[in-house]
N, C-alpha and C positions, 0 to 999 in steps of 0.2 A: 491396050483399053486407051480409048482416047481421053481428053479430059470431060467432053461432053457425057460421055458414057459413066464416067466415074460419079458425076453429080446428078445426072439423069433419075427421076424417081424410077423404081424398078415393081415391077408385079412378080409373084414368086410364091413358091410352096416352102413349107418350113416343119420342123419337128422341135420337140424338147424331150432330148434322149439324156436320162442321168445329169440333168441340171445344166445340159450344154445346148444352144441353139445351134440345129443343123439347118441350113437354107439352101435353096437352089433359085437362081432368080435371073431374070431379064429386063432390060430397059425399055421401058414404054414403048418406045418407038417401034422395038422390034416384037410387041407382044401380038397373040392372035386374037382375032375377034370371036367371042363366045357371048350367044345372045344379043344384049345390049352393052356387053363390056368387052374389053381386052383382059387378056389372061396368059399366064405362062405357059408355052407350050408343051413341058413335061408334065404328067401326072405323078401324082404321090407313088402310085404303084411301081411304074418303070423308074423314077428316081431311086426309091428304097432299094429296087433290085441292084441298080448300080453301085450304090452305096453297099450293099451286101457283097457284091462281086469284088468291089477293090478293097475289103476290109475295113471300110468306114464305120460300120455298124455289125452289130452281131446277126451273124445267121440265122440264128433261133428266134430272134425277135421279128414280128410280122409288121407291116408299114402301118398297121391300123391302132397298134397298140399303144404307144407312144403319144402323147398331145401333139395336136398338128393343126396346122391350118394353112389359110392361101389370102393372098393380096390379090385384088384384081381392081382395073381402073374403069369407071364409067363416063367416057367423055361427054356424053351429053350434060352430066351434071359437075363435069370437071371434079370428080372425086373418087379416093381412093377408098376402098373398103376392106379391113381386114378381119377376116373372118377366122375364127380360132375356136378352138377346145376351152369349154369354161375354165379349166384348170390354167391355161395360158391367161385368159382375158381377166382372170382375178389377181394377176401379178403384175401391177403396172411398171414395174421397172423390165420388166421381160417385154412386154408391149412396145416400151420405148425403145429397146434394145432391137427387136425387130423392126421398128419405124428408121431408126438409124441405119441399119443394116442395107435397109432397101432403099435409104433415101428419101423417105416419104415426107410429104408435105405437113406439118402439123395441123394447119388449119383447114386443110382439104382431105384429111383421113378421117374416117370414122372407124368404130369396130362392131362387130356384131358376132353373136352366136350362129352357128348353123349345125344342123341336124349330121351332116356329114362329118362334122370334125367333133367327136366325142371319143375320148381316150377309153381304155377298158373299165377303169376307176370310174368316170362318169357315166358308163352304162351301167355298169352294176348299181350304182346309187340310182339310175334313173329305172331301172327295174324293180329295186327295192320300193322307192316312192309310189311306184305304181301298183303294187299290190295292197 
């Protein structure tokens, strides 16, 4: 890996499994266009399957069960957005750990909830609150 790739901000996907951050990322210069942003080429589904295949995560846990999220880059705004499960966003230290792992610039990174990223626990809470 070149020095530039080591310090370049990255886009990617991540999970929090048993208190451990699991991430897969790509330098923003290698990101793929998606709508008005740039994103990581692999999906949560395909990366989780690979992690299961290599024994890095349990076979009995589905990709959407643990808290998860994604970082995308929006070139028109020159901004990174860290989309994540509320369980992750509530932990400022964990958000900081993700930002460091992906070399995200503090002043150009925002966080956001996203309906795609809600773990089993949050979905149960949402269902309970809706009734």
